Residue, then its C-alpha position, 0 to 999 in steps of 0.5 A: m629444577l625450575i618447571d615453568l606452568t606460565k611465565e610467572i607460575k613455576v614449580i621448584r623440584p629438589e634435585g633428587v626425588a621429592a620424598f622426605p626430607y624433600s617436597n616440591s614447592f610452588f613459586i609465582a614470580d610476580d610484582i609480589r614474589l611468593m613461594v609455597d613451602a621451603g622443603s626443596g633444598g638449597r640448591a634447587y632455590a638457587p636459580i630463583d635467589p630465595s632473598s628476593v621472594d617477598i612472602l613464603a606461605l607453608t602448607h602445613n607445619h611438617f618438616d619436609h615442608i618447612n625446613g628451608t625456611s631460613f634461605f628465604n631471609n627477606a620474606q614474610i612467613f604465613a602459616s595456617e592459624e590452626e597450626a600457628p602455635g606449633y611454630s613457637i611452642p615446642e610442647t604443642y609441636y610435638a603433642w601434634a605427632g600424636h606420641k601420647h598414643w605410643e606406648e598404647l599402640m606399641g606396647r612400650v615406652k618410645i625411645e625412637r627419635i627421627s632426628e637421631d636416626t635420619v642424617m640430613p642432606d647438606d642442603i637441608p639446613v636444619k635437623p627434624g623435629f621443633n624448629r622455631i619459625e617467626l610468623a608474619g601473618l596467618l592464613k585464613d580460609n578463602e584468602v586471596f593474595d593479590l600478586g600483580k598479574n596473578k591471584l592465588h587463593a589459600l584453601h584450608t584443607p585439613g585431614h593430613s594435618h589440622g592446619h593443611y592448606a592447598f593454594f589455587a591460582e584460579r585464572e590459570g586453573i593451577l592447584f597446588s595441593g600440598d600433601i593431598d599428594i596422589a601417592p600410589g599408596g594413598p594418603w597419609y593421616g597418621g598424626g595426632f591431628s590428622n582426620f581422615d573424614d576430613f580428608i575426604n571433605s578436602v579431597n572433594r573441595l579439591i575436586e570441585l575446583q576442576p583444576r586444569i593442572l594439579v601440582t602436589s608436594h611429592r609427585r609430578v605435574f598432573d596435566g588435565q589435558t592428558e590426565n583425568i585429575t578428578k579421576l586421580l582424586k577419586d582413586y587417591i581417597g579410594i585407597p584407604l576407603e578400600k582398606e577400610s572395607r577389608i578391615y571390615d571383612y577382616l573382623i569376621k572374627p574378634r581381632n585387636i589393632h595390632e592384628i588389624t594393622e599386620g593383616v590389612f594395613t602394612t601387608n605390603y609396605p616395603k619397610k616396617t620401621a617403628y614409626i611406619i607401624f606407629w602411624a599405620k596403627m593410628m590410621v587404623k584407630q581412625h577407620l575403627g572409630r568410623l565403623l563403630r560410629d556406623n554401627k558396623i562394628i562392636q568393641l569387645d573386651d580387651d581392645y578386640y573388635l568384631q562385625a557387628 
């Protein structure tokens, strides 16, 4: 489905819900035709003729954003210089998932594979896992794509992943924030190279832009005329900060990471697959690190934690 934001700038939404393995895309049909992300599914791209796209820019190297790169067979593909090795080296790609922590956090050797457990829809051309992508260029912070009538600014916004980028059409005040997505449950930063401190800084950077319209990878379009975009972003980053406060309160007596995750982080999760529990523990691990650095908690023997 196409949503027109201006004559040239459009949002491309998947046929169904914009959730894994799908994501929204951001399209500028200018003298140079540029698409941001490739996870909307083949049927969603059909109306704009993906073979006519000149540049495909990727927000980050997660499957639901890159699985449709083959549709854009005439496009030059750009991705962040931070994540470039993950598009060509499978060992690097898998290392970024953080699975080296699996045995430590889950208490057993990892046997699950998303590619084996997930059946892809027929308009997703590849399976999850490493998919080699040839890059024509690397994104750099504050790089500007001059497309004709529109200019698009690339902004390094790490946290969700270390090479995550947002894109800002400054003249129109339209921001595509990628996986800084205003999800009701808060942000995801459970990867091996995710960083919650960076996430906070990235959200604050986007707030400073004061966008007129906010488009995210997995939600609807947010219009600043009827919605307070600054408040939405602040509330969004406030969700994990509130969880961090609850973690601190929970450590009134010694607890380990498994107890903390179950007691604070996953209490309201509708599904608790092995991956979801693992990612939750990866996020808890970051909050414990922050609390330790701030001298708010101490680490006891046997990986138990307690208020300082």
